[in-house]
N, C-alpha and C positions, 0 to 999 in steps of 0.2 A: 364472602369474598375469598377466592383461592389465595393461599399463601405458600410460598416456598422458602425454605431455609437453606442457604448455601454455606458450606464450610470449605474454605480454600486450604487444602491439606498442605500445599507447598509453602504456605505462609504460617500456618498454625504451629505454635510452639508451646505446649502445655507447661513445660518446665520453665520457660522464659517468663511466663506470667504468674509464677508462684503456684501453679497447680490449678488449672481449669477455672480461671477468673470468670469466664462466661457463666459457668454453672453456679458459682458462688454469688453472682449478682442477679441471677434470674429470679424474678418475683414468683414465678410458678414453682420453681424448685424450693423456694422458701416456704411454700405451702405443703411441703413433703410430697410433691409430685415429680416424676422423672421427665422433665421437659428437656434438660440437657444432661447427658451422662457420658462417661468415658467410653470410647469405642473399644473394639477388640484389639488384642496385641497382634503384631508388634508395634503398630503405629500409635494406638490408643488415642487417636484424635477424637474430639467430642462428636457426639451424635445428637441432633436436635429433632425432637418430635414436632412435626409441623401441625399436627392436630391439637396438641396442648399449647403450642406457642400462641401468645396473644398479640404478637407484633408490637410490643412496647418499645422496641428499639434500643434497649439498654445494652444488651450484649454486643451488638455491632459497634456501638459508640465507645464501649469500655475496652474492647479488644485492642491491645497495644500493637498488634501486627496487621490489623485490617483484614482479618481472615474470615469474618462472618458477614453475610448479607441476609437480611430478612426482607423479602419483596412481596408486597401486596399486588395481586394481578387482577385485571378485569375478569368478570365472570366467563367471558368468551374464551379465556385461556385456562380453563380448568383441567384440560387433559393434554399433556405433552406428547409429541410424536416420539421423543427419545429423551432419556436422561442417563447421565453417567453415574449410576449408583445413588444411594440415599445421600441427600444433602450435596449432590453433585450438580453439574451444569444441566439445565433443562432447555430443550429446543421445542418450539411450538410452530407447527405447520411447515410446509416445504415449498420450494420453488417448483413451478410446473413447466416442463419442457413442452414446446408447441411445434409441431411439424411445419416446416416452411418458414420458421422464425428464428432469429437469434435473440435469446432471452438473457438479460443481464441481471446480476445480483450486486447491489451496492450497499455498503455498510462498514462499520468499524471492525477492527481486528478483535478476536476473542468473543464474538457473539454468535458463533456457530455456522459461518458460511461454509467452511470446509466440511464440517459434520453433515450439513444439509446436502451438499453435492455428493458426498460419499454414499449417503442413503439413496439418493436419486440414481447414482451410478450402480447401485447394488453391491458396493464394496462393504457396506455396513448395514446390518439388518436392524431396523428400529425395534425398540422394546415397549413402546406406547406407555412409558412411565412406570413399567414394572421392572422386576429384576431378571426377567428372562426375555429372549428374543421372541417377537410376535410371529405367528404364522401368517401366510399371505391372505388367508380368509379374513383375519382380524384387521390386517392393514388396509385391505380393500374396503371393509366395512367402516373403518375409521374415516375414510375419505368419501363415503357415500354421498352422492349428490354434488360433489365438487369436481372440478376439471381433472384433479389428480387421480380420481377414481379410475378413469379409463386408462391412464398411464400405468398405474400399478396392476391393473388387470392384465395389461400387455406384458409387464415384467413377469407376473406370475405365470403367464402362458408361454414364456420364452420368446416372445415376439420382439423384445427390445434387446439390442446388442450395443454395449456402451464402450467407447474409447475415451480414456481420461488422461489429460495432461496434468501432472501434479504441480503444486506451487513451487517447491524447492528444486529447481532444475540443477542447481549447483551440487546437489548430492548424487546426481547420476553417475559421475565417474567412480564413485565408491562402490557401486553395485554392478556396473556394466564394464566389460573389458573388450578391447578390440578397436579396429579401424571404424571410422564413421560409416563408410559405405557398407561394411559388413553388418553392422548393427541395424541399419535401415533396411537392407535387403531381407534380413530375418523376419521383419514385421510387415513386409510389403504384401499384404493380403489382397490389395486392390490392383496390383501390378501397375502402379503409377509412379514408380521410383523416379524416372527421368523428369516427369512433370513436376513433382514436388520439389526436386532439387533446383529446378529452374525457378519455380514460383518463389521459393524461400531463399534463393541466392546462396546455395550451399556447395556449389561446384568446387570452390577453392579449399574446402575443408574435408572433402570425401576421403582423401588418403591419409589424413591425420589420425593419430590415436585419440580416443575420446578424452583422455587425460590432458591433451595438449590444446584444447580449444577454449576460447574465451567464454565469458558468461552469456554475451549476446548470441554467439554461435551455438552454445548449448541450448538456449531457449528456442532457437529456430529448428535445431535438430529434434528437440522434444516435440515441437508442434508437428514437424514432418512425420515423426514416428507415430504420433497419435492419429493423424489423418490417413496414413498408409493402411491402418487397420480397417477391416470391413465392419462398419457400424452404422446404426441409424440414429444414434445420439452421441454427439461429440461434446465433451466437457473440457473447458480450458480454465484452469485456475491461475490467474495473474499472467496472461500471455505477453504483457508488454515489459515485464521486468528485464533489465539489462539491455533493452533495445533503445536505439536512438529514435528521434522523431520520424525520420524517413522510414525506418524499419517498422515502427509502430503503425504507421499509416498503411504500409504494404501488407503487414500481417492482418490488420483490421479488414482490409478489402478481401483478403484471402479467406478469413474466417467467415465473413458475411456471405461469400460465394458458396459456402458449404450447405447452407440451409435450402432445402427444396421440399416438395410435397412428401417425400419419403424420409427426410432427414431433419432432426432438430438439433439446435446448438445452444449450449448453456455456458455463460462466461461470468467469472468473478474478476473484477478489475478495479484498481484504485485511481487510475488516470481518468478523470471524468470526461475530458475532451475525447479521448479514445473510446471510452464506453459509449458516449453519445453518438460517436461516428459509426460504430459497428453494430449496435443493437437495435431491435425493433420494439421490444417490450422490456420493462424493468420491474424487478422486485426490490423493495426497500427492506433491509434487515435492520432491526433496532433491538434494544434491550440493554443489558448491563454486562460489561466485559467479564467473562469467567463465571457469570451467574445464570443468565438466561438469554435466549434470542428468539425473536419473532419475525416471521416472513410475511410481508404484506401481500395483499392481492396484487396481481400484475397491473401495471399502468403503461401507457404509451411512454416511450423513452423520454421525450421532451417533458411531459407532465410529471413523470416520476422523478426526473432530475431536479426539476424546480421544487417539487414537494420536499425532496431530500435537503435542498439548500434552505428551504423555509423552516424545516424541522417539525412540520405538523401535517398529519394525514387526515384531511377533513372527513372523508367518507368512513373512516374507522374511528374518528374522534380521538386521535392519539397524538399527543405532543411528545416527541422523543428527544428534543433538544430545546434548551431554554433561550436560544438566540438564533437569529437568522444569519446566514452567510451571505454577504453582499459584495457585489463587484461594481466598479465605477463605469459610468456610461461613456466617459471619454478618458483618454490617457492622462495620468497625473502630470500636472504642470509644475513639478518641483524645480525651483531654480538650481542651476549648477553651482556647487559649492565653490567659493572663491579661495578657500584654503586648501592647498594641495597637500594630500597625504603622502602620495608616492607617485612616481612617474618612471617611464622607461624609454630608452632610445629605440631607434629601429634596430631590431635584433634578428639574429639568425642562429638556428640550432640544427645540427644534423645528427640523427640517431640511426645508424645502419643505413638502410635505403630510404629512410624517411627524413624529409627536410621541412622545418618549420620557419616561416618568415613572419615577423611581428612588426607591424607599423607602430611608430611612436605613439604613446598614449599617456593619459594622466587620470589618476583617481583622486577625487576630492574627499574631504572629510564628511562624515555622517551620510554616507551613500550606500545603498544596496545595489550591487551590479550583478545581473544575470549573465551567464555565459552559455551560449547556444552553439551547437555544431554536431556533426555526425560523430559516431564512434570512430576511433583510430585516426583522428585528424589533428591531434596535438593538444587537446584541452588540458589533460592532466599534466603534460610536459610544461605547458605555459604556467599552470598553477605552481608546479614545483620550482620553476625558475623564479617566480615572484617570492616563493617561500625560502629561496636560497638552498633548496635541496640539490638542485643541479645548476650549473653555470652556463651562460650563453657563449657561443663561439665568437659572435660579434655583437657589439653593443653591451649595454649593462642596465641593470635595475638600480634605482635609488636604494642604497643599502641601509639608509638611516631608519627605515620603518621596521618596527618589530611585528613579526608575523606569527599567527597560530594557524595550524594546518590540520584539517581532518581529511585523511585519504579516502579514496573511493572504496577500496576493499578493506573490510574491518577484520581485525584479529581479536579473538576472544578465547585463546587456547589455554591460558593459565588459570589457576584456581584462586587468583587474587579476588578479594571481595570488592564489590562495587563501591562500598563506603570508603575503602582505602584509596581507591583511585580518585574518588570525588570528594575527599575529605575537605579540601579548601572550598570547593563549590558549595557544599552543604552549609558551611559557616557564613560565607560571603553572599551567596546568590540563591538562597533558599526560595525566596518569592519570585525571583527573576528567571531561574532555570529549573530547580528541582521540582517545584510544585506544578508549573504548567507542562513540563515534559513528562510528568507522572513517573518520576525516578524513585520516589520514597519507597514504594513496595519492592524495589529491586536492591536496596542498599545492602541487605544481608545475603544476597546471592553471589556465588562465584561467577566470574566473567565467562568461564567456559560452559556454564549452564544456561546462558541467556539465549532467547530466540533472536532472529535477525532484527526484528523491530525494536526489541529491548536493547540489543547491543548498539543499534544505530542511535537511539536516544541517549544512551550513556556516552557514546563517542561525541555526539553534538554538545552535550553538557560539558564534557571534559575540554573540548576545544574552546568553547565560549567562556569557560571559567578562567582561562589563562590570561595573563596580563599581556595585551598586544594592542597594536594600532589597526592592524588589518587581519581579518579572519577569512580564511580560504576553506570553503566546504565543498568537497567533491561528491556529488550525487547524494545529498542528505535525505532525499525523499524515498530512497530505496527501502523497502520493507515497511514503510509507514503507511497507515491508512489515511483516508481523506481528511478526517478530523485532526489527526496528529500532524499532518502536513500544514494545515491551517493554524494549528496551535504553535507549531514551530515558526511559521511566518510572523506571528505576533511576538514571539520571543525575540526573533531577530530584529524586528522593528523597535522593540523596547531597548535592546542592547545598543543599537545604533544611536537612538535618540538620547538615552541616558548617559552613555559613556563617550559620545562624540567620536566613535570609531567607524570604520567602513567594513562591509562584508561582501565578498565575492562568492557567488554560488553557481556551480556547474550542475545542470540538471536537464532532464529530457521531458519533464512534465510541464507542458506549456501553460496550463492553467495555474500551476504553482508558481512558475516564473512570472507570469502576468500579474498574479495577485501580490507578489512580493517586491518586484524590482523597481528601481528608479531609473536605471540606465541599463544598456545591453552591450555586451561584447560579442561579435559574430565571428565564427570560424568558417572559412570556405576552403575548397580544395578537393583532393581525391584521397579517401582514407588509405592509410598505410603507405602513401607515396609522398604527398606534400600537403601542407596546410598553411593558410594565411590568416593572421589575426588582425581585425580592424575594430576600431571603437576605443572607448565607450561612446555609444550613441544615445540620444534621447529615445524613449521607449518606442514611439511611432516609427521613427526612422530606422532604428535597429531591428524591430520586428518586421517591417516591410522588407528590409534587406534579407533577413533570414527566411521569411516565407517565400520570397522570390527564389531563393536557392532551393528550398524544399519543394516548391511547385504547388502550394495550396493557398487558399484565402480563408479568412476568418471573419465571422460576423458576431454581433452581440445579441443574445437572447432578449426579446423585447420586454419580458417580465423581470428577469433577474440580472440582466447585463453580463451573464457569464459568457466567455468566449466559446464559439462553436465553429467547427470546420464546415465550409460550404461543400455541397456535392459537386464533383468534377463536371464542368460544362453547364452548370446551372445558371439561371439568369443573374442571380446575385454575384456569382463568381465572375461572370463576364463584365458586369457593371463595375465591380470593385477593381478588376484589373485595368479596365479602361480609365478609371479615375486615379490609378496608382495608389489605392488605399486597400492594401491587402490585410491589414491588421484590424482596423475598426471600420466595419461596414455600416 
């Protein structure tokens, strides 16, 4: 049985464990064999000999920093396509682009999705598990007899040209300078500038400097810049981040339209509803975060999505999760709480040229309320008014309620340790917050070294550990993978039920809002001009109202009950619209 040993160098601290505790407890070392030895300076991190290792499990269990993984793999995974050095991350197999199709990749953070698409894009040359880059002859031979063989032969022969949209669009202003229209004209190899600007609704930002645009605008600019390049493989890494649901659907249609007999499209995405809507085929990626990743064979999107939720790939006999993710067949019939937590009068707020009108409403105790609406329509302003960060021009919020607020944009610029920020949370809420949000490996890290997903989880834990009656979380799903979003949902449900508090969540992931919420607040209006707040409504009423505004209908998958968007003009869409049931078909 193949075995890999992973040493997470960012966690490993030989001095902190008294000097190579892993080596001192290793049974093989006790027999005077060098299974675990100190590595070369300056780091001197331990090196594990995978051939001598017996897989006893003692060193990973005894390591106080959780820095070691010993993984026994199936025989079929004996040869990695790429590894990051000895005792580093291993990637097995790759997704396969298919001309005329949009192929999706779904899976957790940290299991090699970005590495896989960099290899496919030609930005990273695989080493086939050795310490040197492989040549194209070896790579083609590695995939002999598989669909990927033809693709890498085409790459070798220079027949594949790739355009790649990276994951972190927020970093673009750090490397690019100038007006938006200048930057897009520079990359316009296809001479389709006007068409892309119209398709992606970029007319209003063309004369702005790239440093002055919002996250959603940056995302659409990055997509436009990718598609303006002349390529026959377009790769999009998380194209829905920062976008509201209308923009997500528009971008999905746009990406889907790119695939033809001469063009392939590859997409990594965590919003399952949007992934389902835009892709034809799906690869499931599974493994262990930071240790190894495996790419499954391609499935039809519906089949692949349901397999992912079930956690078991039958044709590969692989269970990658110990539980199934389930959705309800009908909306939850949770009774409205008779105990009022907070309420607000009819309110009005003007900010520059933007006006927000809020109809009176009430929040009961022990309730999770989802907030839905487009970007720039006043959601964050409303949340800040409830939090007391800004005041209303007319009307007022019940000031008696104590509020904890997690803002939309996260700051992690100082070098304070996570454990100092979350000191009280680690003592009071270890089982409720620290363990399920996977915070423990982050405790010794400075805030300014955290990734987007790590910083998001820390911010959520910090907010939910405060003493409050009402918790306001603005876009908590950003940077989180699918399983982290569902783990967060369970955390919120536990907090609400055990403490008798309420939680308001602003988010654009409809599956996440559907999975989590008891009631819905809906924002309508024209972005950057005026917004109107109505609700809270029961789930079916609120979602019907919102989907009417967005112009889509949703059905339930017959096997998993997960929500899915109907195709425009389909029989199901017409039937649901006729019945006035846009949410549960």
